[in-house]
C-alpha positions in Angstrom: 18.1 -11.1 6.9 19.3 -7.6 6.0 17.4 -4.8 7.6 15.1 -2.9 5.2 15.9 0.7 4.7 13.4 3.3 3.7 14.1 6.5 1.8 13.6 9.6 3.9 12.2 12.6 1.9 11.1 16.1 2.3 7.7 17.5 1.4 8.8 17.7 -2.3 9.7 14.0 -2.4 13.4 14.8 -2.5 15.6 12.2 -0.8 17.2 13.5 2.4 18.6 10.2 3.8 18.1 6.5 4.5 16.9 4.9 7.7 15.9 1.4 8.9 12.2 1.0 8.3 11.2 0.3 12.0 13.3 3.3 13.2 11.5 5.6 10.7 8.1 4.3 11.9 9.1 4.8 15.6 10.3 8.4 14.9 7.3 9.1 12.5 9.7 10.5 9.9 8.5 11.2 6.3 9.6 8.5 3.9 8.8 7.4 0.4 6.1 4.6 -0.2 3.8 3.3 -2.8 0.3 1.8 -2.9 -0.7 -0.5 -5.8 -4.3 -0.7 -7.0 -5.0 -3.6 -9.5 -8.3 -3.7 -11.2 -10.0 -6.4 -13.4 -12.1 -5.9 -16.5 -15.3 -5.5 -14.3 -13.5 -2.5 -12.7 -13.3 -4.3 -9.4 -10.3 -3.7 -7.2 -8.2 -6.6 -5.9 -7.9 -6.1 -2.1 -5.9 -8.1 0.3 -6.1 -9.0 3.9 -2.8 -8.4 5.6 -1.2 -11.5 7.3 -2.2 -11.8 11.0 1.4 -11.7 12.2 2.3 -8.4 10.5 3.9 -5.8 12.9 1.2 -3.3 12.3 -2.3 -3.5 10.8 -2.5 -7.3 11.1 -5.5 -8.9 9.5 -6.9 -5.7 8.1 -8.1 -5.3 4.5 -6.2 -2.9 2.2 -5.3 -2.2 -1.4 -3.7 -4.8 -3.7 -0.2 -4.2 -2.1 2.0 -1.5 -0.8 5.6 -1.1 0.5 8.6 1.1 0.2 10.9 1.9 -2.7 14.6 0.9 -2.4 17.3 3.4 -3.0 17.7 3.9 -6.7 14.4 2.0 -7.6 11.8 3.7 -9.6 8.2 3.8 -8.3 7.0 1.4 -11.1 9.9 -1.1 -10.5 9.2 -1.1 -6.7 5.5 -1.6 -7.4 6.1 -4.5 -9.7 8.7 -6.1 -7.3 6.4 -5.9 -4.3 3.3 -7.1 -6.3 5.3 -10.2 -7.2 6.6 -10.7 -3.6 3.2 -10.3 -2.0 0.6 -11.4 -4.6 2.7 -13.7 -6.9 2.0 -11.9 -10.1 3.2 -8.8 -12.0 1.5 -6.4 -14.4 2.3 -3.1 -16.1 1.7 -0.3 -13.7 1.2 3.5 -14.3 1.7 6.3 -11.8 -1.4 8.2 -10.7 -1.3 10.7 -7.9 0.9 11.1 -4.8 0.2 12.6 -1.4 1.5 12.8 2.2 -0.3 11.2 5.0 0.4 10.4 8.7 -1.3 7.6 10.6 -0.4 6.6 14.1 -0.9 3.0 15.3 -1.8 1.5 18.6 1.7 -0.1 18.9 3.5 3.2 19.1 4.6 3.2 15.4 3.5 5.9 12.9 3.2 5.7 9.1 4.3 9.1 7.8 4.6 8.6 4.1 4.9 10.3 0.7 2.7 7.7 -1.0 2.7 7.2 -4.7 -0.4 5.5 -6.1 0.2 3.0 -8.9 -2.6 1.5 -11.1 -2.7 -1.7 -13.1 -5.0 -4.3 -14.6 -5.1 -8.0 -14.1 -7.4 -11.0 -14.9 -6.9 -14.0 -12.8 -6.0 -15.2 -9.3 -2.9 -14.3 -7.3 -0.5 -16.8 -5.8 -0.4 -15.3 -2.3 2.8 -15.1 -0.1 1.4 -16.4 3.3 4.0 -14.4 5.0 2.4 -11.2 3.7 -1.2 -11.9 2.8 -4.0 -13.9 4.5 -6.7 -13.6 1.9 -7.8 -11.6 -1.1 -11.0 -10.7 -3.1 -12.3 -8.5 -5.9 -14.7 -5.8 -4.9 -16.2 -2.8 -6.7 -15.1 0.6 -5.3 -18.7 1.3 -4.5 -19.0 -1.9 -2.3 -15.7 -1.1 -0.6 -16.8 2.4 0.2 -20.1 1.1 1.6 -18.4 -1.5 3.7 -15.8 1.0 4.9 -18.7 3.2 6.1 -20.2 0.3 8.1 -17.0 -1.5 9.2 -14.1 1.1 9.1 -12.2 -1.0 11.8 -11.4 -3.8 9.3 -9.5 -1.5 6.8 -6.0 -0.1 7.1 -5.7 3.6 7.9 -3.9 4.5 4.6 -6.5 2.7 2.5 -9.3 4.7 4.2 -7.4 8.0 3.7 -6.9 7.1 0.0 -10.5 6.3 -0.4 -11.7 9.4 1.4 -9.5 11.9 -0.4 -8.6 10.3 -3.8 -11.5 8.1 -4.7 -11.9 9.9 -8.1 -8.2 9.4 -8.9 -8.3 5.6 -8.5 -11.6 5.0 -10.2 -10.8 3.6 -13.6 
């Protein structure tokens, strides 16, 4: 399998290079990423539990899906591609906000990302890719926030950061 490359960027999201994903995480270099938030008609967010064999944050709950853009790929196209790869469906997505965050992990890797938030709507059930996702559920933003306050250890770092800083931007 070909090694996945991430797009290294500056603080203005301008591309400055390409690097293998693991190396960028080992060196904590800023790179482009996206986080997809899919809601149903009840304004509940579809969240996923990351597969238990993932190299970081295994078994933790997070937003609908997230990943890295490929060189030359728009944020929307990347979000739709990864939504299909992880969750087995695709929807129209719209760009919301973007921000930079840095989150070190116990395994020595660090996420340092220029993260683009993408929003979409969906009614139905996903067709999970078990290599990526262990489980899923719909939850209201209020219920997620309450659970995050009680059990922060079961959520990914980036999901907690997004909730803390950008709750009003993802609320539909």
